N, C-alpha and C positions, 0 to 999 in steps of 0.2 A: 060543539063535540063531531068530532070528524064521523065519513058515515062509515061502514063498514064494502072493505075492498075485494072483488072473488080473487082464490090466489092464481086465474093466470094471466092478471089486468095486472096485481102487484107484483107477478113473474118481466112480466112489459116493460112495466114503468122501470127494473132493476134494469134491465136489459138493456135500456139508454141514459138510467146515470150512469153505469157500467163504462169504462173508458179503458179498449187495450193499446199499445205503444203499439203505433203500424210496421216502426222501423225490430219488434223482438225483443228494444231493452223494454228495462226497468223504467216507469216517465222520470227518476233524476239520476240515473247516467244515461236518459234521452237531455232531458234538461242537459247536463255538465255535456257532454260530448257538442252538443249545437252548438257553442263556440270557436270545437278546436275544431271540425268539419268549413266553417266559414275562413279559417285563421289554412285549415289546407287550400281551398280553394286560390286565393287570394294567394300563399305565396307560389304554388304550382301557374302563375298568371304571373308574378312577376318575375319568378323562371324565367323563362316562356319569352319573355323581353328583356331580359339577361340579356340570356341567347341570340335573339335576335338583330342584339349590341356587337355581342363579339365579332358576328358577319362585321361589322365598318372599323373595328380598330386596326391606329394605325395610321396612315401620314393618308390627309382626303380627300378624296374621288366625287366631286359632282355626280357622277353616275352609282359608284354605291351610296350615296348618301341617298339614292333614290331607291337600293335596294335594300337597303337597311327596316330607311324605310314601311317597303308593304312589307318586309319581313313582322317588322312588331305588328303594321295596321293584319295582318295573318291570328298574329296570334289568338287561339278565342280566351272569351270574355265567359269569367268563371261565374258559375252563378249555381247554387243549391238551394236546394228547397225542402220545408220543412211542413212535411206532409201531418196533417192535425192528428188526432188521436181520432179512432173510428172508437164505435159505439163495441159496448161487447155482446149485442141484437145483427151488427153486422159484421161483426169478425167470425160470430159461429153463424154468418147464413156463408158466409168466402169458405167457412173450413168441412164445413156440408157441400156445395159445389165441389169444393176441391177434392170430399170423399167421391164425391155419385160424378167426376170424372178418371177418377181413378179406382173407381171397382173393378173389380175381376183386368184390370193393368198384366197383373202375376200370366194368365191364360193366354194373353195376345205377347206375352215376350217373344213366346218362340212357336216355331209353328206345328199344326196340329199335329198329336196319336194319341192315335183310336184309342187305344191299350189303356194312354197313361191320360189323357182328358176327359175322357166321354165321360164318362163319372161323375167325377168331382166338376166340368166343369155342369154337367146337365142339376147338382144338386147343387149353382151357387143361382144354377137363371130361380130355381121351385124356390129362391129363399127370394131372388130377389120376386118373381113372379108375385112371393106372400104378402112379399112388404116384410122383408126385417134381415133388408142391405140399404143402407145407408138412404138418407129423402127420395122416397118415390118417384117424383118428378124434375128433377135432377136427370136423373139417373134414365129416368124413361126422352130424355131430349137429348139428352148423353151416345143411347143406342141408338136413335131416331135421325144422327147428326150427320148427312149425306158423308161432311169428310175424313171419313175415316183410311183407315192410311190401308194400305196391299197385305200388310199382313195380318188385320184386323179382320179384313173380310176376307182374305184365307183360311182363318181358323173358324169363322160361322159357316162360313160356305165346307170344308169338307167333315165341320159337328156336325149340320142339318142331311149332310146327304147323308148321316149313322142316322140321329139323328129327326128323323122327317113334321112327330106331329109339335117339335120346337119351336119352330118358321115359326106355322098362323099361330099357336101361344101367345108367342111373344112379341105380337106382328102388333095380334090385341090387344095385350099389355096395355105395349106403348099404344095403342091409341086411345084408350081408356083413361090410361092416366091422364094422358097431354089433355084429355076432353074436360077437365077435373079443373 
């Protein structure tokens, strides 16, 4: 008789057992498209070699032979990679990281306009601080990242001029979230 497991352990086992194609295809399409990708890569190599050899068509010239050999040697060797499928847990973790990186991006597309963005961005930050948007740790890492674009920095600075209490609040939330 197998011992009973808790739902959390069952879910984690299921996440490891299930998989997702890294290319976004169904597993059957991936299996059938693999030979096509390999053939396409080899066709590209043969086409490149043929084009290099077409330079040397005509009468024999020793100087041209060396030029043709160099052209053939410069043809890139084809390669194609078979990526193993991701476990469902890894796939979901990637999606969470992507969502965290993209959270709030809609605000940073434009320059800050107090009348238009102030209330909505404050509402977004309130949801972030309360834990209602994306995974908190990934989002905190994203906000703490120093590689922000100039537009994002300008947006936040203008927002913090309008709402100075949010600067300290957001910094405390980032520090607290990154500690845990």
